[in-house]
C-alpha positions in Angstrom: 81.2 84.5 71.8 80.1 81.1 73.6 79.2 78.9 70.8 78.2 75.1 70.2 75.5 74.9 74.0 72.5 73.3 74.0 70.6 77.1 75.4 69.9 80.4 73.5 71.5 82.7 74.8 70.2 86.5 74.1 72.1 88.7 71.7 73.2 91.9 72.3 71.7 94.2 69.8 73.2 97.2 68.5 71.8 100.3 70.6 71.4 98.6 74.0 73.1 98.4 77.5 73.8 95.4 79.4 74.7 95.7 83.0 77.0 93.1 84.6 78.4 92.2 87.2 81.7 90.5 86.7 81.6 88.4 90.3 84.4 89.2 92.8 87.4 88.9 90.6 88.5 85.3 89.7 88.3 85.1 85.9 85.9 81.9 86.4 83.5 83.4 88.9 81.8 85.9 85.4 78.8 83.9 84.8 78.3 82.1 81.0 76.0 85.0 80.2 78.5 87.7 81.1 81.5 86.0 79.4 78.9 85.4 76.2 78.3 89.6 76.5 81.6 89.9 76.2 81.9 88.4 72.9 79.7 90.5 72.0 80.3 94.5 72.9 82.0 96.6 70.8 82.3 98.9 73.5 83.2 97.3 77.2 82.4 99.7 79.8 84.3 98.3 82.9 85.6 99.3 86.5 88.5 99.2 88.1 88.0 96.0 90.3 87.5 93.5 87.1 90.0 91.3 86.7 92.2 91.9 83.2 91.7 88.2 82.4 87.9 88.8 81.7 88.9 92.1 80.1 90.9 89.4 78.1 87.8 87.9 76.8 86.2 90.5 75.0 86.1 90.3 71.3 88.7 91.7 69.2 88.5 95.0 67.9 86.5 95.6 71.3 87.1 99.5 73.0 87.9 99.3 76.2 86.7 102.1 78.6 88.1 101.9 82.1 85.7 104.3 84.0 86.8 103.2 87.9 86.4 104.4 90.9 89.1 104.5 93.7 88.7 105.9 97.1 91.0 109.3 97.3 92.0 109.0 93.5 91.0 110.1 90.6 87.8 109.2 89.3 85.2 108.3 86.6 82.2 111.2 87.8 78.8 108.8 87.9 76.7 111.1 85.9 79.5 111.5 82.9 79.8 107.0 83.5 75.7 107.8 82.4 75.6 110.1 80.1 79.0 108.1 78.4 76.3 104.4 78.8 73.7 106.9 76.6 76.1 108.5 74.3 77.8 105.5 72.9 73.9 103.6 73.1 72.3 106.4 70.9 75.8 106.1 68.2 73.8 102.3 67.9 76.8 100.0 69.7 76.5 97.2 71.8 77.5 98.2 75.1 78.6 96.6 78.1 78.7 98.3 81.6 81.1 95.4 83.2 81.0 96.3 86.8 83.0 94.1 90.0 81.0 92.2 92.2 76.9 92.5 91.1 75.9 95.9 89.4 72.6 95.8 92.5 74.7 95.5 95.8 77.0 98.8 96.1 77.6 99.0 92.8 75.2 101.9 91.7 74.3 99.6 89.0 70.7 101.0 89.6 71.5 104.9 89.4 73.3 103.7 86.0 69.7 101.7 84.8 67.5 104.8 85.8 70.0 107.1 83.7 69.2 104.7 81.0 65.4 104.3 81.7 65.2 108.4 81.4 67.2 108.0 78.3 65.4 105.8 76.8 67.9 103.5 75.9 67.2 99.4 76.2 69.0 97.7 78.7 68.9 94.0 80.5 70.8 93.3 84.0 73.2 90.5 84.4 73.7 89.7 87.6 76.7 88.5 89.6 78.2 87.0 92.0 79.3 90.2 94.6 81.6 89.9 96.6 80.2 89.6 100.2 78.7 86.1 99.3 81.2 85.0 96.5 84.4 86.6 98.5 83.9 84.8 101.6 83.2 82.2 100.7 85.9 82.2 98.7 87.9 82.7 101.8 86.3 79.4 103.2 83.9 81.8 105.3 80.0 80.7 104.6 77.6 83.0 104.9 75.1 81.2 107.2 75.4 77.5 108.5 73.1 76.5 111.0 74.9 76.5 113.8 75.7 79.9 113.4 73.2 81.6 111.9 70.1 82.4 110.1 70.3 85.8 109.2 73.0 87.9 107.7 73.1 91.8 107.5 75.5 93.8 104.6 76.3 96.9 105.2 78.4 99.6 103.2 81.0 101.2 105.0 81.5 104.4 102.6 79.0 106.7 102.3 78.5 109.2 99.2 80.4 111.4 101.6 83.2 108.4 102.1 82.8 109.0 105.9 80.7 106.0 107.5 77.1 106.3 105.9 74.8 108.4 107.8 71.4 107.1 109.5 72.6 103.5 109.6 70.6 102.7 112.8 73.7 100.7 114.9 71.3 99.4 118.0 69.3 97.7 114.6 72.4 96.8 113.6 73.9 95.2 116.5 70.6 93.1 117.6 69.9 92.6 113.6 71.2 89.6 112.7 74.5 87.4 114.3 76.2 87.6 110.7 77.2 91.5 109.4 78.9 91.7 105.5 80.4 95.2 105.7 81.6 96.6 102.2 84.5 99.4 102.0 84.5 99.3 105.6 89.0 98.9 106.0 89.1 102.9 105.9 87.0 103.6 109.0 87.0 100.1 110.7 87.6 101.6 113.8 84.8 103.7 114.1 82.8 101.1 113.0 83.8 98.7 115.5 83.3 101.4 118.4 79.4 101.7 116.9 78.7 98.5 117.2 80.2 97.3 120.3 79.1 100.3 122.5 75.7 98.7 120.1 75.6 95.5 122.0 77.9 93.5 120.3 81.0 91.6 122.0 84.1 92.7 121.5 85.7 89.3 121.7 83.7 88.3 118.9 85.2 86.5 115.3 86.4 89.2 112.6 87.6 88.1 109.2 88.7 90.9 107.1 89.2 89.3 103.0 91.6 91.7 100.9 91.0 91.2 97.2 88.3 89.1 97.6 88.6 85.3 95.1 91.3 86.7 93.1 95.5 85.9 93.2 96.3 88.5 95.7 93.9 87.6 98.4 94.8 87.8 101.8 92.6 87.0 104.6 93.1 88.4 108.3 91.3 87.0 111.7 91.1 88.8 114.4 88.2 90.4 117.2 86.1 93.2 116.9 87.5 94.7 119.5 91.0 94.4 117.8 90.2 94.6 114.4 91.7 97.8 113.6 94.6 97.5 115.1 95.4 94.6 113.6 94.3 96.1 110.0 96.8 98.9 110.4 99.9 96.8 112.3 99.3 94.2 109.3 98.9 96.0 106.2 95.4 94.6 104.7 95.0 96.4 101.9 91.4 97.5 100.4 88.9 96.7 98.4 88.1 94.2 101.5 84.7 92.6 102.6 84.3 92.5 106.6 83.2 89.9 108.1 81.6 89.8 111.6 80.1 87.3 113.6 80.8 83.4 114.8 80.5 82.0 110.6 84.7 83.2 110.5 85.2 80.8 113.6 83.8 77.9 110.5 87.6 78.6 108.6 89.0 76.3 110.4 87.0 73.9 109.2 86.6 75.2 105.7 89.7 77.1 104.1 90.1 74.6 100.7 92.6 77.2 99.3 94.8 77.1 102.5 93.7 72.6 102.7 95.5 73.1 98.9 98.7 74.9 100.9 98.8 71.9 103.6 96.5 73.4 105.9 94.9 71.1 108.1 91.5 71.7 108.7 89.1 71.2 111.6 86.5 69.1 110.8 84.5 70.3 114.7 85.9 73.9 114.4 83.0 75.4 116.2 82.7 72.8 119.0 79.8 71.4 118.3 80.1 67.9 118.1 77.1 67.0 117.0 76.4 63.4 115.5 74.1 65.5 112.3 73.9 61.4 110.8 70.8 61.8 113.1 69.9 65.0 112.7 
């Protein structure tokens, strides 16, 4: 429970379900309202990517139920998870559905919320920091920068079938934004890179693969679009991973604040712009 704050936070009432985003990994990136919910929930249904230190914030006596999905491993089925939420709420429990990142960004939070609507279960959505924003920022890669891009596109690299999603307009993706961010793309990185290059992206375009973003096990591989698949395979970098494509990756040479803590010398002009910012 969050106490002694000069703000009023809503109560998680019996029979309600809160869909809460836990953020990309680091417990400090959990929202205040998310921590408040953990202090009230009687049932916590959590994903695989939720840090154990976040689960430790649950109220004493709360029941923790694992409902994670991991590629290639036995996983809970989405209809079963939704039915579980409904069942607990109908039993009058205070239910917290805790999801990595943000519930509504490639997290199936919308599906779960609609199941609650169909069952006439009251719910609240508590957004979280999605990995495509917070995870890249933690790795020293800004999602936007005025010298590189004024738009960014988020894409899932893993569809319902487990393959690259059908129906993606690769020509439009290649042209649509200077910066592309792919979720769940490591398994199909070779296919994705080939399609983007065929649609006009340069093989030498910078790419960063951020594994286990914003966690103590974070690893970052910097490569190019043409070499991304081979370099990922040879490096042994593992999922879950976010893949960033575009000139924003170059900025990591100047913004890798974690690397600086370990002795990396940062470059104040990684884009070689040389602009006098004082006159801008």
